[in-house]
N, C-alpha and C positions, 0 to 999 in steps of 0.2 A: 820177553821169550818166558819167563817164569810164565808169565797167562797161558801162552801156547802150549809151555808143558803138560800144565792144567788140565788146560781144554782138551787134550790130545789124551790125554787120561781119564777124563771125565769120559768119552767117548768109547775109549778102550771097554770103560766100565758098563756103558750104556749097553755094548752092545754084550757084554760078556754075560751081565744079568746080575742082581744082587749078590744071589750067593753063590757066583764066581769072584764076585768084587771082592766081598767079606773072606772071601778063602785065597783072594790073590791067585785064583787059577784062570791064569790069560791066556788062553790055548793056541796053539797056530792055526786052528781051524776058524776058531771066533776070530782073529786079527783078519785071517783071509776075509770072510764074511764082513768084517767092516770096510776094507780096502774095496773091496766087491762094491759095496753100497754106494762110496763115495765116489767110485768113477763113474756108478752108472746114473747118479746123481746132479755129475758134471757135465753128463754126455746129452743128458736129458734136458738142461738147461738151455746147452749150448745149441739143441736141435730149436728148443723155443725160439730163440734169438734168429737161426736161420729161417724160421716159418715167418717170422715178421718181418722179414727183410722182405714177403711179399707185398705187406702194407706197404712198405718202401717204394719198393716200384711201383705199385698201384696209383700211389700218388704223387709219384716224379711223373709218373707217364703221362696222369690223367692231367697234370696242371702246367705240361706244357705241348699239350693239345686241347682242341678246340672243345667247346661245351656241348657241343652238340654232339659229340662222340663221347663224353664222360660215360655214359654207362658201358659204352663196347668197351671200354679200357677196363674198366673196373670186371666186367664178365670174364676178358680174357684172361687178367688175373687170376681171379676165382678157378676159374674151368682148369687154368694149367695147375694150381694146386691140387685137385680133384685128380687130372691125369695123369701127372705125377703118381700120387700117390698110387694110384690102380696099376700104373705101366710099371713103374718100379716095385712094387710087392709081386707081381706077375710075372715077371721077364727079366725086370733090369737089374734085379740084385745077382740074378743067375749070370746074365751075360759079364758084369763087370768081377763078382768074385767066385765064382763058379771056378770046377777045377782046370785051368790052365790047360789051350788047344792049342798050339805051338805059340803061345806067347802075344796070343791076339786075343782070345775069346774065351770067355768061362761058358761049361758044356752042363753045369746042373745044378738045382738048388730051384727050381722054377717053381714057381707059387708056395715055394717055402724057404723066403730070406732066411730064417734061421739055422736053418742046412748052412750057409755057408758066411754066415752073419756071428752067428751066436746068437746074444740076446736081442728080446725086439728093439733095445736106445737106439744101438747100433744099427739096425737097419732104419730104424725112424731119421739117424743123421745122415745117413747115406743118401737116404729119401729125397730130403728137402734140400739136400743140394741139385740134385737130378733136374726138382723143378725150376731151382735158379737158372741152371742152363739155357731152362724154354720159355721162361720170361725173358730174359733178355731179348728175344726173337721179337714180343708182342709190342715194347715200343718204337722198335726200328720200324713193323712195319701198319702203324697205326694209322687210324682214320681211310682206310683204301681196301683192305683184305677181309674178304667172306671170313664170317664166325666160323664156320663147318672148317673153309680151307685151315684154319688155324689150328682148330683142334686135330686135323690129320698131322699137322707138322708140330702139335708141341706132342703126338703121341709119339711120335717116330725118333725126337729128339729122347724123352725120357724115358722110351722101353727100349729102345733101340740105339742109337749113335751115341748118344754121352754112354751110356755104358760102356759100350765096346773100346772106347776112349780112356774110359776109367782104370778098364782091365789092363792097359797097356802099362799102366805108372802102379796104381792101389792093388790093384789084384793081383802082382808079381808078373806082368806080362813082358813084351821085350823092350819098351823106356827103361822100366823100371832096372832090368838087367844091363840094360847099357851103360847105366850110369844117369839120366835122366831126373834132373829134381823139381819137385813143384811140391810144397808140403801142401797149401790146402787150394791151389787149385789156378793160378794165373792162367797156365794155357788151360790143363783139363777140365776148368768147370767156364772160365770166361773167355777163354778163347774158342771153344766150341763154340757159344752163344753167341759170341758174337761175329765169330764167322759164318755160322748161318745166319743173323741178321745181315748180313749183308750179299751174300747171295740170293735170301728170300725178296731184299730190297731189289734188286738189281733185277730180276725176274719179273717181280712186282710192279718195278716203273713207278715213277711222281707222281706227288699229288696233285689235282687238276689245280691250275692257278702257279703253283710253284715254277717254273721257267715261263717268264716272255717269249716271245718270236725270234727276240735276239738270243736266247740261250741262259740271259742271266736270271740267277736264283733271285728268287722276293723271300722276303720274310714273313712266315706265316705264323702271328703268334700265339703261345699257348693263351688260353682263359685265367690261369690263376698262379702265376710266380711264388706267391705263399704255401700256393698248394704243392709244388713241384719242391721248395727246400723245407717244405716240410719231410717229404717223404725222403730228400736226402739224407736226414739227420735220423731218422730213422732207420735208412741203410746201416747209416755209419754207427749206430749203437747194435744193429746184426752184425755188423762182421766182427764185432767181441766174440761171439759163437760161431762166426763163419772158422776166422783164423784160430781162435785161443779154444774151439773146441775140435779142431784138427790133430789134437793130442789125442784124442780119444781115450782119455782118461786125466785123473788128476791126482793119483798117487805117485810119490815119487815125480811129480814132474810141475812141482810149483816153482820155482826160477826159471823153466820154459816158458811157462806162459805167461809169465810177468814180463819176460821178455818179447814174446810176441803179440800182448796187449799195446806196450809200450811201443813196438817198433809199427804196428796197425795205425796207432793215434797219432808219434811223429809223420809217419807216410801221408796220413788221410790229410793233415793239418798243412806240411808244406804243398800238397799238389794241390789245393786252395787256393794259398798265397801265391803259387807258382801262375797259377790261370788267372787268379785275378791282375797278376802286375801285368801278366804278357797282353789279356784283352784291355786293360787299360790303355795300355800303348797302342794297340794296333786299331782297338774300337772307341776309342776316346773316353769310354765313358766302362766303367765295371760292371758285368752284367751278372744278379746271382745267379742267376740260373746255370752260365759260364764256370761262378766261382762253384758252386754245388757238383757242378761232372767235373774238375778239379781235383776237388776230396775224393769223391769216386775214383779218378784216375788214379790218384797215390794210393790208393784201399786195394785198386786190383792190383798197380803192379808191385806190390809188397807183398801180395797174398803166396808167389811161389817161396818164398823163402824166409818170413819174419822172424824164422827160428834162429837162423843164420846170421843174419844181416846186424851191422852194429847201430848205433842211434844214428853214427853219422850218418853210413848206407842211407839208412831209411830216409832219414833226410834227403839225401840224394835223387833217390827214388822217386821220392814227392816232389821235385821240384822238376826233374827230366820231364816225368809223367803230364806234370798238371801244364807244362808248357808245351808237351808235345798236343794234348788231347784240343788245344786251341785250335794251333794249326789244322790237325786231323778234321775239326768238325770242319773248317772254313774248305778244306781239299774235297771231301766227300760232298761237299752239296756244291763245288764248281763242275765234279763230275757226273753231278748228276746223280748220285744216292743219297735220295730224299729220303734219311733218317731224322725224323722229329724231335726225338730225345739222343741225339749222340751215344746213340749204345754201341754201335759198329768201334767211333773213336774211343770211347770210354776201355771197353770189352776185350773188342779184338786187339787194336793199337798196344794199347797201354799194356794188356794181358804179354801179348809177345815182347815190350820193351822189360816187365819187372820179370821174365823166364830168363832172358836172357843175361838181367843183371846177376842174377846169381852166378853166373858161371864167371862173374868179374869180384863182387867180392868174399865168395865162400871158395876158400883155398880149395878140399874135397871134390866141388865140381867144376869140367869143363866146360866150356863156352860152346864149343863145338858139339860137346851131348847135348847141349840145353839149342842150338840152334835146327837138332835134325830133331828133337823134340817137336819144337815149334811148326816147324815144316810139315811134318808127319802130322800133327793134329789138324793145321790149316787143310793142306789138301785132303784128307778123310773126311772133314766136317764138311767142306766144299761140294764134294763129288759126292755124299750122299744127299746133301739136303738137296743138292739140284734134281738128284733123280727123286727125289719126294717132291718139291715144291713144281716140277714139269708133269709130275704124273696127276697131281691134283688140279694143275691147270687142264688140263687134257680130259680131264675127267668130272669132278666138281664143280670145277671152275673158283678162280684164285681172288680176281678183282670183284667188288658190288658195282652195278651199273654206276653209269654217271649221276645218273639222277639221284640214287643213293647217298654219294658222294657227298655232291651239292646241298642237301639236306641234311645232309648227317645220318650215321650209323644206328645211331639209341632206338630211331621210331621205325624204321626201315628192319633193320635189325633183330630187333627185341620188343616190338612194343610199347618200350617205355622210355619219358626221359630221364635223363643223370640228374637235370632241373628244371620241373615242366614249370618255376613262377620265373625262370631265369631268361629275362632277353638272350635270342641267340639260342638258347639251348632247349628251348619246345619244340614242337612239331615243324616238322617241314615248311619251310616259306616259300611263297612266290620265287620264281627264277626272275633276276631282272640283270640282264647284260648293259652297260657302255659306263660311261664317266660315275654315276651314282650306285657304282659295283662295287667302290673300291674297299667298303669297309668288310668285304667280301673278297679275299684276295682271290680263291680261284673262278671269279665269274670276272674279276676286274682284264681290260683288253690294253693294248698297248697304244 
């Protein structure tokens, strides 16, 4: 405690300057300036960690899909960050945090986020959140969507759909007035992205070879489990900024930040353990990728209320979400929602579950209000995404030609290979159909 006090005194002296420190003139203005600087640095670090999550998404999605589509996967994630930066700066921030119109939408601050968010650091933090909602879709529609089609969908999500939904809660809209609670975005971010992913996948259809003539799903293994798990761990680190930074400041919030980070870690840890246990029982083998999805499920689930939950409740949320995600992946597989990375299961299902849990463990929050928020976000995100996806399908085209999908999107869509010296990751290969094609599930026959 003495060291902490000395450090604080030193920081104040540094902010006040040598002359003031010697004279003992610690003015309220200088203290306020120091507090503002500390808040700014904390939010900037948190924003950087959230931006780092896009590396995690890139590696997770690339690892869980085939080598012939690796360049396409990372290309989509890179373009998502760029689109999010441009669209949210231009119109998204205004729709999210502009002057309220009927509790539904913001109306000012277009091309000027500082007008509604204050300093640039707050704007950057909100911007990277918007890009996160969009990149959830990237993995779900992997290996068969047109790159240009994905660009339009990402533009709609970051520029319009997500900002409107976030206005309902964080912009002072109708959900906020209702009493709905979502600290860092289990519903506002993750459910929005997960719902958009579900709708896009349903319209797009499954990958070639995913289902046999009998309708039974086939496994299409990704090309790198280590890469996928690396992505999960990067996402886990990034979540410290995602949840911790949602305090939007550090001064006077040390206890809250500590609670949030501990509960985030506990939920993610127990989510991984629960998924490992359930997967081990069901499949007789613990799949590392499923363990990773369990960690993400726990993280998504606790994101709605990491500041209100106790350690015990964080454990419970993690266990429930980690167990549910295994069943959700199997369910979506059976109903022909072909999601190669489990984005719908992790972000949609566990986002909803985690949000509802807040109404159970927090006395100040009603589970009815939480349910209303979950239903409203699902309905709006589903309907608006469907309009965008069907419009893209009718104009630009939604799905790549069959031969592109068979050969891989890397060469056809981008003219480069993710792994030019790696078997199966280079240029298009001849089409072979028959018993010898089993190494390429999309060409296998019953």
